[in-house]
N, C-alpha and C positions, 0 to 999 in steps of 0.2 A: 620488594624486599621486606621480610617479616619485621614487624614493629615500626616501620616507617609509615607515617600517615600520608595519604595521597595529597598531591598538590591541590591548591584551591585557587580559583580564578574568579574575579568579579567581572561583570559586564553590565552595560547599560540596558536595564530591563524595561518592561517586564518580560516574562518568557514569550517566545515567539517573535522576537525582533530580528532584524538583519544583523544586529550586533551579536546575538546569540549564534546565528548561523556562521558569522565570521569566526567566533571563538571555537565552535565545533569543528571548523575546518583545520584547526591546528592539531597535529598528532598528539601533543601533550594533553589535550582536553579529553581524550578518550579514557584516561585513567584518573581524571581529576574531578574535584567537587566544583560545580559551577554555581555561582551565586548572583542573582539579578539584583541590581540597585536602581533606585528611582531617579538618579541623576548622574551626570559625568563626575561632578564633584564628590558625591558620596562613594562612587566606585574607586576613584583615585585616592580618596582619604583612607579607604580600607587597605590600600597598598601601603600608604605612609605609616599607618599604625601597626602593620604586620598582621592584620586580620586575614588577609589573603596574600598569596605569593605574587600575583600580578592581576592586571585588569585589561580588558579589551574595550576600547572606546572609539567612536567615529572621529576622524580628523578632517576629511573633506569629501565632497561629492562632486562628480563631474558636471552636474546640472546646477545644484544649489550653492556650490562653493564651499568655503571653509566652515567648520563647526566652531563658532566663536567660543563656546563654553570650554571646549577641549584646549584650544590655543591659550586661553587665559589661565586655565588651571595649570597647564604645564609651564607657563611663564612665571607664575608666582607660587608662593607657598614652599613647603619643603621640597627639595629637588627630587625628580623622578627621572627614569631613563627609558627610552624606547628601545626595545630589543628585537622587534619584528613588525612587519607590516603585512596586511592582508587586503586584497582587493575582492570585493563581492559585487557581482552584477546585480543591479537593482531591478528585480522583476516582480511587479505587483500582481496579486491575484484577487479575484472577487470570491469571497467566502460566505457561506450561509449554512444554516442548519440542514442536515440531510432531508431531502424531499422538497426543498424549496426550488422553485423555478424562477428564471430570470423575469418572466412576465409578471410575477406577483410582487416584485421588489418595488417598494415605494420610499424607503428610508435607508440610506447608506451611511455608515460611519467610517471615518478614517482620520488620519493626521493631515494638517494643512498642506505639508509638502507633497504627500501622496495625492491629495485632491488636485493640486496644481499640476502634477505630472501625469494625471489620468484624465484631465479635463476634456480632451477631444473624444476619448473613448466613451466617457460617460454621456457626452452630448449625443453620440451616435447610437449607443446601445441602451441607455437608460435616460432618455431626454426628460421624462416626467418625474424622475426620482429626486428626492430632497437629499442633499449631501450635508451631513452634520459632522462637526469636528470634535475629535477626542485628543487626549494628550499624546497618544502614540498609536501606530497601526495595530500593535499587539493588544493594547487596551481596547481598541475598537472591536477586534475579534473576540476578546473575552466578553465584552458586553453583548455581542450577538449570541454567544453560546448560552447565556443564562436563560432560565425559563421566563416567559412573559417579557422578552427583550423589547425595548422600544425601537429596535432596529431590525430590518429584514436581512441586511448583508453588511459586510465590511470589506474594505480594500486594505490588504495587509500583505506581509511577506508570506511566501508559500509555506514556510516552516510553521506558521501559525495554524494552518489547517490541521496538522497532526497534534499540535499542542492543545488546541481547544476542540478537537473532534468535530470539525466542520467540513463541509463538502466544498470542493473547488468548482465553481460554476464557470469561471473563465480565468485563463492564465495569460501572462505576458501582456498585460493591458496598458502598460505605460505608453504614453504618446511618443516618446523618444527612445528608440531601441539603443542598447549599448551603454546606458547610464551605469556608472560604477561608483561605489563608495569605498573610500580607503579607510581602513581601521588600523589601529596600532596596538600592540601589546606592550604595556608599560609595567615596569618593575622598580624596585628600589635600586639606587645607584650601585654600580659595580663595574668590573671590566667589560667593555663591549665585546660582542662576538668577533671572532677573527675575521680579517678581510677575505672576501670571496672574489673580488674583481668586479662584482656587480652590486655595489653598495650605495647607501645613501646616508648622509649625515644631517641631523637636525639640530638647530640651535636657536636661541633668542638673543638678539643684540640690542642693547640699550644705548642709544646715542648719548654722548656726553652733554651736548647742548644743541639747540635748534639753530642752525645757521645755514646760509646758502652753500650748497654743495655737500651737506652732511651725509645725505644718502649716497651721493656719488663716491665719497671717500670710503664708505662702507663697501660698496660694490667693487671698487677698485682692488680691495684686498683679495677678492676672488679672481677678478678678471686678469690681473697681471700674473697670476699663478696657474692659469688655465683651468680653473674650477668652475664648472657650469652650475647654475642654480636652476632647480626644477620648480621652486615655489618661493615667493617672498610676499609677505603680508604685513601691513602696519596695523598695530593694535595700540590702544591707549595704555600708557605705562602704569596708570592707576595712581600716580603720585600727585599730579596736578593737570589742569586743563591745558592742552597743547603739547604735552610731552608724550612721545610715542616710542614703542619698541618695535623691532622687526622680527617676525617669525620666519625662519629660513630653512629650506631643504636644499642641500648641495649634493652633487654627484661625488662619490668617493667615500673613503673611510678615514677616520682620524689617524689611522696608522700610515696613510699615504703622506709622503713628504709635502706635496702641494697643498693638501687639506690642512695638515698640521701647521704649515707656515701661514696659511690664510687665517687660521684661528689665532695664531700668535699676533698677527697684524691687527685683528679685531680687538684682542686683549689690550694692545697698546693704545688704540685710538678710541675705544668705546668706554662708556662709564662702567658697563658690566657686560659679560657674555655668559649665558647659561647654555652649557652643552647638554643636549637632550639625547645624544646617542648616535652611534654608527651601527648599521644593521643591514642585512641583505635586502635588496629590492624585491618587491613582490613580482615584478614583471621579468626579473632576471636579466635585464638589459645590461650588458657589459659596458663599463665606463670607457669612453673614448679618451685616450691620453694624448694631448697635443704635443708636438715636438718641443723638447726643451723643458717639459714639466714632469717627466718620469722621475721616480725615486733616484735612479742612477744619475740623472742630470743635476739634481739638487746635491747629491753626495759629491759629484765632481766639482761643482761650484764651491762647495764648502772646503774641499781639499785645496783647490786653487787659492782661495782666500787665506787659508792657513799657511800655505807656502809663502804668500806675499808678506804676511805678518812676521815670518821667521827670517826674511832676508835682511 
């Protein structure tokens, strides 16, 4: 549209990361300005200040688990909302300057997580190579690309080969096939996307006080309403030692009666509840609704109670 500036999105940089690959998989990114940031906090703060329209950050990995920095940033500070999730298969590649052969590699740069996930491949194919750690796989690739680099090769995301004009000497070198990282698109608060039937709701629940059964009371709000949880993690609340909050992903949409009633139950029993959004599931798995927990069942129960009150 003439006169309308393109959308802008932040992502955890530098260029050539899996996060950039996740962002580029979104249709909106094709016509947007993409800006790398040095940390999850800086990327999300850019959304809060209005510098960018949204940000893509990693939330969890099937091998390494949750990304604590993202969980903590979403739990505190000015509220933000998740509007989309993206799954990216983690496939590492061995990258080097054009003309390099595997036989000449003596020093390999990468991130600690990548080194851990490629340990067996390195032992089998580069047993004498020294593995040195950098702040990110993309930074490792960038260091390999410079003249007189101290490194012979990097283990990085495949996208880094194009970004830094490197050759791919080996691909799919992770020891465990099928590892996936889950990324989320975060924006400023607003109406959530409409329900699709294959949705996920994210939130943070702060328990009122630590007592026996506190977690059970929280879980019961979902269980009695037929809401399945796909993830729950405890994180320090940040106020004092021993106080925790719970980062939760639940099946369903806030527009579903069962999910809405569960959130109301949490609101009554918790010190605070931060709603992080309802959005389509990346795997498009349709939510299974247990008997008695469909919207019509809740509406029928409400109508029955209303009739009782009027007699």
